[in-house]
N, C-alpha and C positions, 0 to 999 in steps of 0.2 A: 458400470454405471450406465452405459448406453443401453443395455438389455433391460434394466430396471426402468429407465425413463420410457423405453418403447413400449413395455407392458402397461405402464401407467397411461400412455397417450391414447392407446386404443379406445379404453373406457371413455376418456374424455371426448373422444370423436363421436360416440354414441350419445353421449350427454347432449352435445350440441345438435346432433340430428334429431333427438326426441323434442328438443325445444323448438327448432325450426318446424318439425311436424305439428307440434301443437299450436304453432302460430299460424302456419299456412295452410294446413290441411283440415281445419275445423269445418270448413264450409262443405266438405265433401261428406254427405250424408247418405247417398245411395250411389249404387254402380250403374253406370250407362248401359243401356241396351239398344243395339247390339254391342258385343264386347269390342272395343276399339284395340285391344291388346292382342287379339288373335292374328297371327300371321308370322311369317319367317322373316327374320332380319339378315341383311348381307353384310353388315360391318358393325363393329361396336359403336353404340351411340345412336344408331338409326331407330327412329320412332317406327313401331309396328304399322301404324296406320299411314306412313309415307313410303310405300314400296318403290324401290330404285331411285328415290329422290330425297333431298335434304331440306329444301324449301318448302314451306306450308302450301297445300293446295287447297283444302277446304277448311276454312276457319272453325266452322262448327264442329267438324271432326277432330279438329286440333284442340278444341276446348274440351270434348268428350275425352280424348286421350289423356289430356292433364289431369282431368277430374278422376279418371280411372286411376292413375298413378298415385294421385293424393288419397283416394279412398283405401287403396291397398296399403299404402305407408300407415295411414292412421289405424286401419282395421286389422290386418293381417299381420303386420310386422311386430314382433314382441320385443319392444326395446329393451325393457328390463331385463328379459331372460338372457339376451345377449350381453348386457352390461355385467350381469352376475357371473356369467360364463368367464368374461375377460378378468373380472376381479378375482375369480378363483385361480385363474392362470397366474395373476399377480402374486396371490399368496403362495404358490408353489415355487414361484422365483424368488421370493423373499426368505422362504424357508431353506432354499439352496444357498443362497448368499448370506444367510444369517443376519437378517434385519428385523429383529423382533418389534421395535417400536413402529417402523413403517408398516409392518403386517398388522399390527393392532388398529393403525390408521385405516387401512384398507377394510378390515373388518367391521369398523364402525360405518364406513361407507356402504359396505354390502348390506349391512343391516337397514341402513336408510332406503337402499334400493329395494329391499325386500318389503319395507313398509310401503313403498309407492306402489309395489305389486300386490299389496293386500296379503301378503303372507306374514301376519304379525307373530304367529308362534315361532316359526324360524328366525325371525328378526330378533325375538327376546332371547332365544337361545344363543343367538350369535353376540349379543350385546353383553350378556352376563360374565363371560371370561374376560372380555375387554374392561369391564368395570373393576374386576378384581385386579387386573394388572395396573389400572390407574391408581386404585387404592394403595397397592404395593409400592409403587414408585411415587405416591403422594402427588400426583397431578390433580389437584383439587377442582380446578375448573373443568378439565377434560372429564373427570369422573362425574361431576354434577350434570354436564350436558348428556353424558351416556345415560345416567340415571333418568333423567327426564324422558329421553326417548323411550327407555325400557319400561317407564310407567305408562306411557301412552299404550304400549303393546300389551301390558298386563291388565290395562283396563278393557281393551278391545277384545281380549281373549278370555276375559273372566277368570284369570288365574289368581285365587284369592291369596294363596302363599306368597307368591311373588310380588303382589300387589302391597300386601301388609309390609313385607320386608323393606321394599323400596320406599313406602311412605315413612317407616320408622326411620331409616336412613337419611332420607332428604329433609324431613322436619327437624333433625337434629344437627344437620350439617351447617357450616357457616357460608358454603358457597352460593347458596340461594338467597334471595332477598327475603326480608321478614314477611312481606306481603305474600310471596309464593309459598313460604313455609306455613303461615297460617292457612292458607287454602288447602295445602295437602294434610295438615292436621285435621281439618274439618272433614275432609273425606275419609281419613283413618278412623275418626270417631263415628262416621256414618256406618262404616263397614263393621266395626266392633258391635255396633248395635243392631245388626243384622239388616241394615237398610243399603239401598244402592248408591254408590258414590256418584258425585257429579262429573260430568265429562271433563277431560282436560281441555283448557281454553284454545290451545294451539291446533286441534283437531278440526280445521275449518275447510279442507279440500273437498272436493266433490265426492270422491270415493269415500273419504274418512267420514263425511257427514252420514252416509247410509250406514257404515259399520258403526257410528256412534249410536244412531237410533236403535240398532239391533241389540247392542250391548247394553244400553240403558234399560231395555225391555227385559233382558235375559238376567242381569246381575242379582234382582231380588229373588228370582227362581233359584239360581244357583246358590245363594247363601242359605235359602230355606231348604234346599234339597240336600245339605251337608249331612251325611250319615255318620261319619267318623270325625275325629279331631283333625284339625289342620295345624301342622307343625310349622312355625315360623322360626328359622334358624337366625341368629343375631350374632354369630361368632365373628364373622369377617369385617364388621363395620361398628362404627359408633352409633348406638341406638338411642332413641327417645327415652327407652327405659333402660338404664344402665346396670349392668350386673357384674359384681366383682367379689372375690374371695379373699379374706384375710387369714392366713395360715401360719402356724409356728414352723420353723424349719425342721424340727425333730420332735418326737413324741416318746416317751417312756412308758413302757409296759406297766399296767397297775395304775397309772395316774391318768386323771381325765384329760381328755384332748378336746379343745374348744375350736370348732370351725365357726368362723364369723362370716355371714353372707351379708354383703353391702348392696342395697337397692337405692336407687334415685331415679325420680321422675323429672325430666328435664323440660316437660310440657309448661307453658306459662300460664295456661288457661284452663286446665283441667286436672282434678284428682283422679287417681287409678285405685281401684280397690283389688287386692290379689286374694283369692279365695284358697289357694293351695300352693305350696312351695315344696320342691323335693330336689334332691341331688342324687345324681348318679356316681357311684364310687367303684374303684378297682376291686374292692372287696364286698361282695353284695350283702354279706352278714351286717354291714353297719348301715346300709341304706335305711332300714326301717327308723333309726335314730335321726336321721336326716330328712324329715318330712315334717311340714308344719301345715295343718289343715284349718288353722284359725283365719279369721278375716284380718288382712292387713292392708292399711290405707298408706298409699305413697302420694303425699302432698306435692302440689305443682311447685315448680320452682327450683327443683334440685336438691332439696333437703334430703339428708342421708337417713336411711331407715336400715337398721341392723337386726339380724337374726342370729342367734347362737345356737349350735347343736353341739352336744356333748357326746364324745365317743370314748370308748375304753379298749384300747387295743389287748390282744392277748398274747400269751407266750408264744404261741405259734407263728405270729407275725414278726418276731424278731429278725432283723436283718432284711426286711422287706421295705417297700415305698408304698404307702397309701396315697392314692391319686384320686382328685375330684375331676371327673370326666366331663359332667355337664350339670347344669342348673336349669330347671324347668320351673316356668310360671303359669299358673292359670288364672286368667283375669276373671273377676266376678261378673264384668259387664258381658263377656263373651266366653262362655263355658266351653265350647268346642275349639277355641283357639289356644294353643300351647305355644308359648314363647321359650325358646331354648337357646342357651348360651354354652357352647361347647369349648372345652379347654384342650390344650395339647395332649397327645397320649403319653401315659407315664413311661419313664425309663424301665428297663427290665429289673427283675427282681435280684437282688444281691444276697449272696449266701452269707451267712453269720460265720466269722472265724471261730476256730475251735476254743479259744479262750474266753468266749462269750462277749468280747469287748468290740465295738465298732467305732472306728475313727470317723468323726463328722466330715472331715476333709475328704474322705474317700467316697462319700455318698453323693449322688448327683443331685442337683438343686434346680428346682423349677418352681414357678409361681404357685402351682397347683398340686405340688408333691410334698409328702411329709415322710421323713424316714423315721422308721420305727426301731428304738434301740432298747436295751436292757435298762432296767430301772436300778437305782443305788440299792445296794444290799443292806438288809436289816440284821445282819450278823456282825456285831462288834468285836474286833480283835484288840486285845489289850496285852502289852509287853510287861512282864512282871520281873525282869531281870535287874540286878544290881550293878551299877558301875563303880569303880573301874575294873578292868579285867587284866591280870598279870600275864606276862609273856610265859608260855608254857603250862599256864593253869587251864584246868578243865573248868568250862563255864557252863552252868546249866541255863538253858534257854527255855523260860517258862512262859507260856501263852495262855491267855484266858479267852474263851469264846463266850459271848453273851448272845443268846438267840432271841431276837425281838419279832421273829416272823410269827405268823398266825398258826404254823403248824411245825412239826418236828423237821430238823434238817440233817440229811444223811450224805454220805459219800463227800465228805469234806477234805479238801486237799489244801495244805498251806505251803506255799514257797517263800523262801528268804534270799537276800543277797547280802554281802558283806560290803561296807563302805570304808574305805581307807581314807584317814585325814593325815595330812602331813603339817 
């Protein structure tokens, strides 16, 4: 624990040093000439402009020497770089001692320091894994704070995909106040319409104001220059546009299989129109049947809208698992933006037993997986024997097979077993 506290203490020292430098060195705007720091010192702490003495000799030279030190502290010393290096050392320490939550906290602090140093892209890349950790552990407040920081970085770097994903999550989450969610929704609507979003209100620092002006000028150009589609992954968070699948646990060959896609628009103030919906399946041959190209309106307020897709599994798929891998939405408002909800990867294929029967209990179950089993037979077996049967009597076992299949049935094998009643 002493080692951990020591590693954390060193960045705190530089935080305090930077604060003092901002307060006390702001008046040092030029370096004095001649250079008062030129000269050899004889002991630690001796000022170069006081050779062989400790007490001040010339007050004017004393002021110039202090001004030179202040100018070097403000201009040449890179506080953020030293703080980030110390934070990286702290991360290595927490990896060694196995402190994942403290490591995540230091990562967020490192992202804040990168933002101070105007390295917004590395800051965003540092924040995204932390957000995922907070989502998994259900730290709602910490996740919302990290999301807002990431939203600033995405705005300043004009990263459309990350910006839209963060807006979809923040505008649907309960951690932010309603006024904040409404502001984020308006920026989301602007980007979907191909317009530049409004700057984040907390970007008020001196360096941030310059970056905000540059980003505001470039956002419209970035949106207009989008050549291909932008894919926004909504798999890891609760989105403003909710996508879910309703699937049966098993499906029989020859019988229609219905996949129900449920869509909800949780925005309270805007309807969304979807121009195309398609599903990615583990069996590509069925994907053509899981595509809807008609206009679909998602009303505001969270009302459910359902789409049904009809599939027909083949005999070759008996014993396998049909999985829905992803659902993609294309909004009518923004044709170049694709919203994707991915589902867990399907379990491995299961070979069918020799008897042609599959026990449901042996099949893996997942919310996006459907087990393909054999259908019920259309060959009826009738027993025509007459009871009772005497001991030692030869008894003719007569069976009648009625074929209700669409074609002839060959290679029929009938097994029987005796039942003893006492």
